[in-house]
N, C-alpha and C positions, 0 to 999 in steps of 0.2 A: 838672261846671262847670269851665270853664277857669280856670287860676290868674290872680289879679288882678295888675295891673302895680304893682310897688313901686319906690320910688326910693331910691337910695343916693348919698350925697354923699361927697366925698373924705375927710371927717372921720369917716365911719361905720366901725365895726370890720369890717363885712361887705364893704366895698369891696375888690375884688381887689388884693392886694399888688403883683403884677407890673404891673398897669395903673397903679397909683398912682405908680410910679417912673419912668415914661416922660416925655419932654418933652411938655408940652401934654396931660395926661390929661383925660378927660372930667370936667367939674366935677360933673355928675350922671350917674348910670348908671341907666337904666330896665330893669327885669328882670321877665320872666315865667318862672316855673318855678324850678328849684333850681340855684343856682350850685354848681359842683363844689367839693370840698374843696381848700384852697389847696395842700396837699402833693402833690396829684396832678400828674403831668407833663402840661402842656398843649402840644399840638402842632397848629399850624395847617396845613391843606392847602388850597391855592387854585390856581386856574388859569383858563383861558379859558372863556367861556360857550359858544363854538363848538368844543367838544372833539370829538376823534375817538372812535369807539367803544372803541378800545384805551386811550385816555387815561382815559375814564370807568371802564372796567373796572379799570385800574391804581389809580386813586384810590379806588375802592370797596374793592378788595382791601387796599391799604395801610391805609386807615382801619379796616377790619375787623380786621386783624392788630394794629394799634396799640391799638385799643379793647379787643381781647381780652386784651391784655397789661397793661391797667390805665390806659393813657393817655387823656386827654380830647382829643377831636378838635374843633378850632375852625375854623369857616369862615363864609362869608357868605350862605348860602342861595340863591345865584344859580344860574342854569341851568348845565349842564355839569359842570365839575370839582367845584364847591362842593356841588351836590346829591348827586353820587356819593359825596363824602366823608362827608356826613351819613348817607346811607343805609348806607354801609359800617360806620360806627360803631354804628348801631342793630343791624345784622346781627351785629356782634361782641359784642352784649349789653353795650355800654359806654355812655359818656356823651358827648354832643356839645353844643356851644354854637354857636348861630347869631347872628352880629352883623348887624343890619339897618341900612339907611340911611334908615329912616323910623320913625314912631311905631309902638309895638307893638300898637296897636288894630287894625292891619291887617297882613296878610302880603304881602310883595312879593318875587317876582312872585306874582300870585294863584293861578297854577297850582301853587304850592308850599304852599298852605294845608294840604293833607293832610299833607305832610312836616313842616310846622311843628307840627301837632298830635301827630304821632308822636314828634317830639323831646321835647315836653313830657310825653307819656304814658310815655316810657321814662326819665324822670328827668333829662333835659337842660333847657336853658333858651334863651330868646331874650333878647338884650340890645340896647340902643341908647342912644346919647347924646341922642336926640331925643324930646321928649314926645309923647304921643298926639295924633293929628291932623296930625303933620308928614308931608308927602308925600315920596316918594322922588324927589329931583331929582339930576341928573348929578353935581354937585359933592359931594353928600353921600356918594356911593359912594367917592370918593377920600378924603374925610375919615374915613369909617368904617374904611378899611383900616388906619389906625394903631391902631385898637382891636383888630382881629383879631390883629395882630402883638403888640400890647401885652399882650394876655391870655395870650400863649404864650411858651414858652421857646425855641421854634424854629419856623421856617416852611418848609414843603415846597412848592416850586413845580412844578406839573405842567402842561405845555403853555402857555407864555406867548409869544404872538407879539411882534413888535417894538413894537407899541402895545397894551399890556395893563395893566389895573388891577393885575394880579398883580405887575408890576414896581414899582409904587408901594408895594405891600405889602412887597416885598423891600427897597426903600430905607428904609422906616420901620423894618423889622426890623434892618437894619444900624446905623441911627442909635440904636436902642434897645439895642444890644448883644446882639441875639438871633442865633442861628445861622440861616443861610440854606442850605437844601438844595435841589438841583435834580435833577429826573429828566430824563436826556438822551433825545434822540429822533433820527430820521433827519436827516442833515446839512442837507438842502435843504427840509425840510418847514416851511412858514411858521409853523406852530403852535409851533415850537421856536426861532425866531430870537431871541426875548428870553431864553429859557431858556439857550441856548448862550452868549449874551453874558454872562449872570450867571456861568456857569462860568468863562469866560475872565477875568472880573474877580475871581475868588477864591471864589465860592460852592462848597460841597461837592457833589460828584456822588454821588447815592445811587440804588440800585435796589431796595431792600427795607426793610421795617420793622426788621429786625435791624440793618442798617447805620445807620439813623437813631438807634436806641436806643444802639448801640455808640458812635457818634460823640458822643452827648450824655453818655456815661458813665453811662447808666442801666441798671440790672440789674432790669428789671421781669419778675418771674416770670410764666409762663403760669398762668392760673387752675387751681386743683385740678380734676382730672378728676371729672366727675359721671356718674351712671348715665344712660346714653343712653335717652331715651324711645322707645317704639315709633314707627316712622315711619308716616306717613299712607298711605292707599291710593294717593293721587296720587304721593307721593314714591316709593313702592315700584314703581309702574308705570314711573316715569321711570328709577329705578335699574336695573330689568330691561332697559329699552330701551337705556340706555348700555352695559350689560354685554354685550348681544348685538351691539351695533354694533362693538365692539372697536376703536373709534377715538374721538377727541374730537368731540363734537357741539355745535353752537351752539344758543342758546336757541330761535330760530325753528324749526330742524329738530326739536328735541325737542317743542315745542308742537304742531307739525303732525303728527308721527308719533304722539304720544299723544292727539291730538284734544282738547286742552285749551287754555284761554286762556293767552296768554303771561304775564299777571300771575300766574296760578295756578302756572304752570310755574316762574316766577322765584322765587316764595315757596318752593316745594318744593325747588328747587335750593339755595337758601340754607340750608335746614335740613339737607340732605344734606352740604353743605360744612361746616357748623358741627359736625355729628356725625361727620365724618371718613370718610364713605362715598366721597366723590368729591373730585377736585382740579379747579381751574380753571386753564386755560392759554390766555392771550390771548383770553379771552372764550368759550372752548369748555370742555366738561366731559368728564371721563374718570374711570373708576373708579380710586380711589386704589391705587397700586402698579403700575398699568399703565404700561409703557414707551412 
């Protein structure tokens, strides 16, 4: 059974402290799932819906590394960068919070219903300032952006065009006294026009999870090592395939060569990454330690 929607008011003890302190906090916060502990570092990762493959991969990797170090990843469950951030946090066996622009009785976009369930199943939560039955209208996405930044101590922008909701999130973050980090990209790529403007205006340039944590003054230790579980037959097949190739392979190449569905290949690759057998470089995979 899916968790029920509960309501928190500004006066409730369980209302997030960071959100309470911003200008214009949500008078009521609707929650499905478990709100993370207040003492955990909350870091938002947002960006364009029309993200490049490289941008989605970077968002996923950044979220996975931050979540693996104990940070809570906050985003908006939108297509593109947001979805990649939530997925990465889940892969990192961490916690992620999705802020919706509609009532929590439905998931928007509908294509992310499965992702929403995975967020709940892995100990995360869905939040909104809108009661059940409220539809996702354009102005509500801009309104909810202040909640994304308000729940976080910092916001990381990945691929923001010159007209992007992520820029609104960055503006809210600055007004709320949050740190704004920006991942740079090719000088003339339209997906980075807004990103580079933010850097010119004083946002911090970052390229890794370590830089984000260092700039925030956080010393979040990596989780204690655990005994690695035996890898699955699919994962073993893929590992042997990558080893024999002696070069980095993309997901589609791996799935075709191993004659398995891309979704199954992606799941196996995630476990190989988490267990330290392989590394990911620009969306391609190679045996760890290979130059």
